[in-house]
C-alpha positions in Angstrom: 7.1 -35.5 100.9 8.7 -35.1 97.4 7.8 -36.3 94.0 10.3 -39.1 92.2 10.0 -39.6 88.7 11.0 -43.2 87.4 11.0 -44.4 83.9 10.1 -47.8 82.9 12.5 -49.3 80.5 10.3 -51.7 79.0 7.5 -49.4 77.7 9.2 -46.1 78.5 6.3 -44.8 80.6 7.3 -42.4 83.4 5.8 -43.0 86.6 5.2 -40.6 89.1 5.8 -41.5 93.2 5.3 -39.9 96.3 8.2 -40.2 98.5 7.9 -39.9 102.2 10.8 -39.5 104.4 10.8 -41.0 108.1 13.2 -41.6 110.9 13.9 -45.4 111.5 14.6 -45.7 115.2 16.1 -49.0 115.0 18.8 -48.5 112.5 19.0 -44.8 113.6 18.9 -43.4 110.2 16.4 -41.3 107.7 14.6 -43.9 105.2 12.1 -43.2 102.5 9.0 -44.7 101.4 7.4 -44.4 97.8 3.8 -44.7 96.6 2.8 -44.9 92.9 0.2 -41.9 92.2 0.2 -41.8 88.6 2.3 -41.4 85.5 3.2 -38.7 82.8 1.8 -38.5 79.4 3.1 -35.8 77.1 4.4 -34.0 80.2 1.0 -34.0 81.8 0.5 -35.8 85.4 -2.6 -38.5 85.0 -3.4 -39.8 88.4 -4.1 -43.4 89.2 -7.4 -44.4 90.2 -6.2 -44.9 94.1 -4.9 -41.5 94.3 -7.4 -40.0 92.8 -10.0 -41.4 95.1 -7.8 -40.2 97.9 -7.8 -36.7 96.9 -11.6 -36.6 96.7 -12.0 -38.0 100.0 -9.7 -35.5 101.6 -11.6 -32.9 99.8 -14.9 -34.0 101.3 -13.4 -34.3 104.9 -12.2 -30.7 104.4 -15.3 -29.4 102.6 -17.8 -28.0 105.6 -21.3 -28.6 104.8 -23.7 -25.4 104.4 -25.2 -25.1 107.6 -28.9 -24.1 107.9 -29.1 -21.1 109.9 -31.8 -21.3 112.7 -32.7 -18.4 114.4 -35.6 -19.5 116.3 -37.0 -22.4 118.0 -39.0 -24.8 115.3 -41.1 -27.7 115.8 -42.5 -29.4 113.1 -44.5 -32.6 112.2 -41.9 -35.4 110.5 -43.2 -38.9 111.2 -45.3 -39.4 108.0 -43.0 -37.5 105.6 -40.0 -39.7 107.2 -41.9 -42.8 106.0 -42.5 -41.3 102.2 -38.6 -40.1 102.3 -37.9 -43.8 102.7 -40.2 -45.2 100.3 -38.9 -42.7 97.8 -35.0 -44.0 98.2 -36.1 -47.6 98.3 -38.1 -47.1 95.0 -35.7 -45.1 93.4 -38.2 -42.1 93.0 -36.0 -39.7 94.7 -33.0 -40.5 92.8 -34.7 -40.6 89.3 -36.5 -37.4 89.9 -32.9 -36.0 90.5 -31.6 -37.0 87.4 -34.6 -35.7 85.7 -35.6 -32.7 87.1 -32.0 -31.2 88.9 -32.7 -28.4 91.4 -36.6 -28.3 90.9 -36.6 -32.4 92.3 -37.1 -31.4 96.0 -40.2 -29.1 95.1 -42.1 -31.7 93.1 -41.3 -34.2 96.2 -42.7 -31.9 98.6 -45.6 -31.2 96.5 -46.1 -35.0 96.2 -46.1 -35.6 99.9 -48.9 -32.8 100.4 -50.8 -34.5 98.0 -50.5 -38.2 99.8 -51.0 -36.5 103.4 -53.7 -34.2 102.3 -55.5 -35.9 99.6 -58.9 -33.9 100.1 -57.3 -30.5 100.1 -56.3 -28.4 96.8 -52.9 -27.3 96.2 -53.5 -23.9 97.0 -53.6 -25.1 100.7 -49.8 -26.4 100.2 -48.0 -22.9 101.4 -49.8 -23.0 104.9 -49.3 -26.9 105.3 -45.7 -26.8 104.5 -45.2 -24.4 107.6 -45.8 -27.2 109.9 -44.1 -30.3 108.3 -40.6 -31.0 107.5 -40.3 -31.4 103.7 -37.4 -32.0 101.3 -37.6 -28.3 99.9 -37.1 -26.2 103.0 -38.0 -22.9 101.6 -41.6 -21.2 101.0 -43.2 -22.3 97.6 -45.9 -19.6 96.8 -48.8 -20.4 94.7 -47.3 -18.2 92.0 -44.0 -20.6 92.3 -46.2 -23.6 92.3 -47.4 -22.6 88.8 -44.0 -21.9 87.6 -42.8 -25.4 88.9 -46.1 -26.8 86.9 -44.8 -25.3 83.6 -41.2 -26.5 83.8 -42.5 -30.0 84.0 -41.8 -30.7 80.5 -43.0 -34.1 78.3 -39.2 -34.8 77.9 -38.3 -34.8 81.2 -41.5 -36.7 82.2 -40.6 -39.5 79.7 -37.0 -39.7 81.0 -38.9 -40.5 84.4 -40.9 -42.9 83.1 -38.2 -44.9 81.5 -35.8 -44.8 84.5 -38.8 -46.1 86.7 -39.6 -48.8 83.8 -36.1 -50.0 83.8 -36.5 -50.7 87.7 -39.3 -53.1 86.8 -39.3 -56.8 86.8 -39.1 -58.4 83.1 -42.6 -60.2 84.0 -45.3 -57.9 85.4 -48.7 -57.3 84.7 -49.9 -54.0 83.0 -52.8 -52.5 84.2 -54.5 -49.4 83.0 -57.4 -47.4 83.9 -58.9 -45.1 81.7 -61.0 -42.1 83.3 -62.7 -38.8 82.2 -61.5 -35.4 83.7 -63.6 -32.3 83.4 -61.2 -29.3 82.7 -61.6 -25.7 82.6 -58.5 -25.9 80.1 -59.7 -24.8 76.5 -56.3 -25.1 75.1 -55.7 -28.4 76.1 -54.8 -30.3 73.0 -56.7 -33.6 73.9 -60.1 -32.0 75.0 -63.1 -33.4 73.6 -66.6 -32.0 74.4 -69.4 -34.3 75.5 -72.8 -34.5 74.2 -74.9 -31.5 75.6 -75.5 -32.0 79.2 -76.8 -29.2 81.7 -75.2 -31.2 84.6 -72.0 -31.5 82.9 -71.1 -28.7 80.4 -67.2 -29.1 80.7 -64.6 -30.4 78.3 -63.3 -34.0 79.0 -59.8 -35.5 78.7 -59.0 -39.1 79.2 -56.1 -40.0 81.6 -54.5 -43.7 81.5 -52.3 -45.0 84.5 -50.5 -47.7 84.0 -48.6 -49.7 86.4 -47.0 -53.1 87.4 -49.0 -55.5 89.1 -46.3 -57.5 90.8 -44.7 -54.4 92.2 -47.4 -52.7 92.5 -46.0 -49.4 91.3 -47.1 -46.9 88.6 -45.1 -47.1 85.4 -46.6 -43.9 83.6 -49.5 -42.3 82.7 -50.8 -40.8 79.4 -53.3 -38.4 78.2 -55.8 -39.7 75.5 -58.5 -37.6 73.5 -62.2 -38.4 75.1 -64.5 -40.7 73.5 -62.3 -43.2 71.4 -63.5 -46.1 70.5 -62.2 -49.2 72.5 -60.0 -50.9 70.2 -58.4 -47.7 69.0 -57.7 -46.7 72.1 -56.0 -49.8 73.0 -53.9 -50.1 70.4 -52.6 -46.7 70.6 -51.7 -47.6 74.1 -50.2 -50.9 72.9 -48.2 -49.2 70.5 -46.5 -46.6 72.9 -45.4 -48.9 75.4 -42.1 -50.1 73.9 -40.8 -46.6 74.5 -41.4 -46.9 78.4 -41.0 -50.5 79.5 -39.6 -53.4 78.2 -40.7 -57.2 78.9 -43.7 -59.2 78.5 -47.0 -57.1 79.3 -50.2 -58.5 80.4 -53.2 -56.4 80.8 -55.9 -55.8 83.4 -58.9 -53.9 81.6 -62.0 -52.7 82.8 -65.5 -54.2 82.1 -66.3 -50.7 80.1 -63.3 -51.9 77.8 -64.6 -55.3 76.9 -66.0 -55.9 73.8 -65.4 -59.3 71.3 -63.2 -57.0 69.2 -61.2 -56.3 71.9 -60.7 -59.9 73.1 -59.8 -60.9 69.6 -57.3 -58.1 69.0 -55.6 -59.1 72.3 -55.4 -62.8 71.1 -54.3 -61.8 67.7 -51.5 -59.9 69.1 -50.7 -62.8 71.5 -51.3 -60.4 74.6 -52.3 -62.1 77.8 -55.2 -60.6 79.6 -57.5 -60.0 82.4 -61.1 -58.3 81.5 -64.3 -57.6 83.5 -67.5 -58.5 81.8 -70.8 -57.6 82.0 -72.8 -60.6 83.7 -75.8 -60.4 81.3 -73.7 -61.3 78.1 -74.7 -64.4 76.7 -71.4 -66.0 76.6 -71.3 -65.2 80.6 -74.8 -66.3 81.3 -74.2 -69.7 79.5 -71.5 -70.6 82.1 -73.2 -69.0 85.1 -76.6 -70.8 85.0 -75.3 -74.2 86.2 -73.2 -73.0 89.0 -75.5 -70.1 90.6 -76.3 -72.4 93.5 -72.9 -73.8 93.8 -71.5 -70.3 94.2 -73.5 -69.9 97.5 -72.1 -72.9 99.0 -69.5 -72.7 101.6 -67.0 -74.9 100.0 -66.9 -72.1 97.4 -66.6 -69.3 99.7 -63.6 -67.1 100.5 -63.7 -65.3 103.7 -61.1 -62.7 102.7 -63.0 -61.3 99.9 -66.4 -62.3 101.2 -66.9 -63.5 98.2 -68.2 -66.9 96.6 -66.1 -68.0 93.7 -66.0 -70.7 90.6 -64.1 -70.8 87.6 -64.6 -72.7 84.2 -62.1 -73.4 81.3 -63.9 -72.8 78.2 -63.2 -71.7 74.5 -63.4 -68.4 73.0 -64.5 -68.1 69.4 -61.8 -66.1 68.1 -62.0 -64.3 64.8 -59.2 -62.9 62.7 -59.6 -61.2 59.3 -56.8 -61.5 56.7 -55.5 -58.2 55.8 -54.9 -59.6 52.0 -58.2 -61.1 51.3 -60.5 -60.3 53.8 -60.9 -63.9 55.0 -62.4 -64.5 58.6 -60.2 -67.3 60.0 -62.4 -69.0 62.9 -60.5 -70.8 66.0 -61.3 -71.7 69.4 -59.0 -70.3 71.8 -58.5 -71.3 75.7 -60.0 -69.0 77.9 -60.8 -69.0 81.9 -64.2 -67.6 82.9 -64.2 -66.7 86.8 -67.7 -66.2 88.2 -68.1 -64.5 91.5 -71.1 -63.9 94.1 -70.9 -61.4 96.8 -74.3 -61.3 99.1 -73.7 -57.6 100.2 -73.4 -56.8 96.6 -76.4 -58.2 95.9 -78.4 -56.5 99.0 -76.8 -53.1 97.3 -77.9 -54.0 93.9 -81.4 -54.6 95.0 -81.7 -51.4 97.1 -80.3 -49.3 94.0 -82.7 -51.1 91.6 -85.5 -50.4 93.8 -84.7 -46.6 94.1 -84.4 -46.2 90.2 -87.8 -48.2 89.7 -89.3 -45.6 92.2 -88.1 -42.5 90.4 -89.3 -44.2 87.0 -92.8 -44.5 88.5 -92.7 -41.0 89.9 -91.8 -39.5 86.3 -94.7 -41.6 85.1 -97.3 -40.4 87.7 -96.1 -37.0 87.4 -96.1 -36.9 83.6 -92.5 -35.5 83.7 -91.4 -38.4 81.2 -87.5 -38.5 80.6 -86.6 -39.2 76.8 -83.8 -41.4 77.7 -85.9 -43.7 80.0 -88.7 -44.6 77.6 -87.0 -47.9 77.2 -86.9 -48.6 80.7 -90.6 -47.6 80.9 -91.4 -50.1 78.5 -89.3 -52.6 80.2 -90.4 -52.7 83.6 -93.8 -51.2 83.4 -97.2 -51.8 82.1 -98.9 -48.5 81.2 -102.5 -47.8 80.8 -104.4 -44.8 80.3 -107.6 -44.5 82.5 -110.2 -41.7 82.1 -109.9 -38.2 83.4 -106.1 -38.2 82.1 -105.5 -40.7 84.9 -103.0 -43.8 84.3 -102.6 -47.1 85.9 -99.0 -48.6 86.3 -98.2 -52.1 86.9 -94.7 -53.8 87.3 -93.8 -56.4 84.6 -92.7 -59.3 86.9 -90.9 -61.4 84.5 -88.9 -58.5 83.5 -88.1 -57.6 87.1 -86.7 -61.4 88.1 -84.6 -61.5 85.1 -82.9 -58.3 86.0 -82.8 -59.4 89.9 -81.7 -62.7 88.9 -77.9 -61.4 88.2 -77.7 -59.1 91.4 -74.5 -59.9 93.3 -72.9 -61.8 90.5 -69.7 -61.0 88.8 -67.6 -62.1 86.2 -63.8 -62.0 84.8 -62.2 -63.6 81.9 -58.4 -64.5 81.2 -56.3 -66.4 78.9 -53.9 -66.6 81.5 -54.8 -66.6 85.1 -56.3 -69.8 86.2 -56.7 -69.4 89.9 -60.3 -67.0 90.5 -58.8 -65.5 93.6 -55.5 -64.5 92.1 -57.6 -63.0 89.3 -59.7 -61.1 91.6 -56.8 -59.7 93.7 -55.3 -58.6 90.7 -58.2 -57.0 89.2 -59.4 -55.1 92.5 -55.9 -53.7 92.5 -57.2 -51.3 89.9 -59.1 -49.6 93.0 -55.8 -47.5 93.5 -55.7 -46.0 90.2 -59.6 -45.4 90.3 -59.0 -43.5 93.7 -56.0 -41.5 92.7 -58.1 -40.4 89.7 -61.0 -39.3 91.5 -58.5 -37.4 94.0 -57.0 -35.8 91.1 -60.6 -34.6 89.4 -61.6 -33.2 92.6 -58.6 -31.2 92.6 -58.9 -30.0 89.1 -62.6 -29.2 89.5 -62.1 -27.3 92.4 -59.3 -25.4 90.6 -59.9 -21.9 89.3 -59.6 -21.2 85.5 -56.7 -18.7 86.0 -54.3 -21.2 87.5 -55.5 -24.2 84.7 -53.3 -23.2 81.8 -52.2 -26.4 79.9 -48.7 -26.3 81.0 -49.9 -25.9 84.6 -52.2 -28.9 84.3 -49.3 -31.1 82.7 -47.4 -30.1 85.7 -50.4 -31.4 88.0 -50.9 -34.4 86.3 -47.2 -35.3 86.7 -47.1 -34.5 90.4 -50.3 -36.2 91.0 -48.5 -39.3 89.3 -45.7 -39.1 91.6 -48.0 -38.7 94.6 -49.5 -41.9 93.6 -46.3 -43.9 93.3 -46.0 -43.4 96.9 -49.8 -44.3 97.6 -49.1 -47.6 95.6 -46.0 -48.3 97.8 -47.9 -48.1 101.1 -50.9 -49.9 99.9 -48.6 -52.7 98.9 -46.8 -52.9 102.2 -50.2 -52.9 104.1 -51.6 -55.7 101.8 -48.6 -57.8 102.4 -48.3 -57.3 106.0 -52.0 -57.5 107.0 -52.3 -53.6 108.2 -55.7 -53.2 106.6 -57.1 -55.4 109.3 -56.5 -52.6 111.9 -55.7 -49.4 110.1 -56.8 -47.4 107.0 -54.1 -45.8 105.2 -55.3 -42.6 106.5 -55.1 -43.7 109.9 -51.7 -45.1 110.0 -50.5 -42.2 107.8 -51.9 -40.0 110.9 -50.4 -42.0 113.5 -47.0 -41.2 112.4 -47.7 -37.9 111.4 -47.9 -36.7 114.8 -44.1 -37.5 115.3 -42.4 -34.1 115.8 -38.8 -32.6 114.8 -37.5 -30.2 117.4 -34.7 -27.9 116.1 -33.2 -24.9 118.5 -30.6 -22.3 117.2 -27.2 -23.3 116.7 -28.1 -27.2 117.3 -28.9 -30.0 115.2 -32.6 -30.9 114.8 -33.7 -34.1 116.9 -37.0 -36.3 117.0 -39.6 -36.3 119.7 -40.9 -39.2 121.6 -41.7 -42.3 119.4 -44.1 -44.8 120.5 -44.2 -48.4 120.6 -47.1 -48.6 118.3 -45.2 -45.9 115.9 -41.9 -48.2 116.1 -43.9 -51.5 114.9 -45.6 -49.8 112.3 -42.4 -48.3 111.0 -40.8 -51.9 111.1 -43.5 -53.0 108.9 -42.0 -51.0 106.2 -38.6 -52.1 106.8 -37.6 -48.8 108.9 -36.5 -49.7 112.4 -34.8 -46.5 113.8 -36.1 -43.1 113.1 -32.9 -40.9 113.8 
């Protein structure tokens, strides 16, 4: 094999050919074949694309992969972490983490897997759990190394990851967000605010906001907000930060604690689509509920899947907008859909809880241990008369009780976009995953110790929890779509797969233990058909 240089007379370019000699049996003579592999530019060889790819392929063939030296027989659980691995590949989680966090992405993934599969354990238990499971990072991660990893999770890297994941979302998605307060030992955390004095809750608070796409059911990003901000200011702050993370049209699903006339007016003013939960006691809601209370309990308006009665009314929202220049208030009617629901079990639960609360209030009165914050409730639900010898007579105010109890079991959602009441309910209930993720995180932080709760550590923990929530959201989406919740809880499904084992002997490649037909069926629901 030799190189041949040929000059093109038209453009004066010198092309380089690879010449190979071979023996032609028919003609009984030596012949040559040439293949262009590049050209010379300033006497420097520039390979063409085809030749460069051939060389890279040859290097890959010759390169020997680094073998993991196994000195003893190992047996680890693999089924559930294998499912998470496939989900991570499908949604680009693994790829984006690798781009943003480099060498530490496997450690982040391993911790996230732990948070998904051991949602009731603290991160301090990870070291022991990791010895029994196949994980992306196959080395030991000590508690000290966990702390160092959390500290390495910078805001810039997080933001880059959010942007990469945001680009994977569809242009039209609902954006749901939940704001939940988390107690913390971290005195230096910038967003901390202290609540009003409360002997049962002396710790500082921080609000966490998780945003996710409703169509994909996948989280987009999270942010930290100071506690006790007003509703409108919090919402506007989130709105202003969104373009940096996700493009396209945004729709909001808001908890009823976020409802206010100002919030709704601001959403209309800024031309955002929304779905908001409201209190059933609002006059605007009562106006639409009173005529259809009986209708909501009829079979024709019952949804067996949600075990809920439903009814919708198209109405008008009295929108008010204040001109900045002169302060003039412009009033217009905006279209709005009022979705009403009745759940019989919820009515029973509400009644039980209310009766227990009445008993507590009555005990406080008879024991003369009145609670200042309950004074309005005493006055509202009881008639109290002072008797001789310091005894008191207590009777219930029946009218007030009936007015309260008539709304038990009813709920309401309002939207300027979603017409169908069941679609609205499905979308709103998807927030449950967000709340569960926050609840789990709050428990982990509460059980943490001050020594490992520095601000940087907390930043890293929040991010790893967010990554874990992405996997949970993906599993939840498939379980809803495939109807798996009819026969499994998420924990049951993961436990069923988790018992699949991987075995490895010294000098041999790992192999998987028995996979039952039930386990294969579960994998198939997630688009995974063969476990290699």
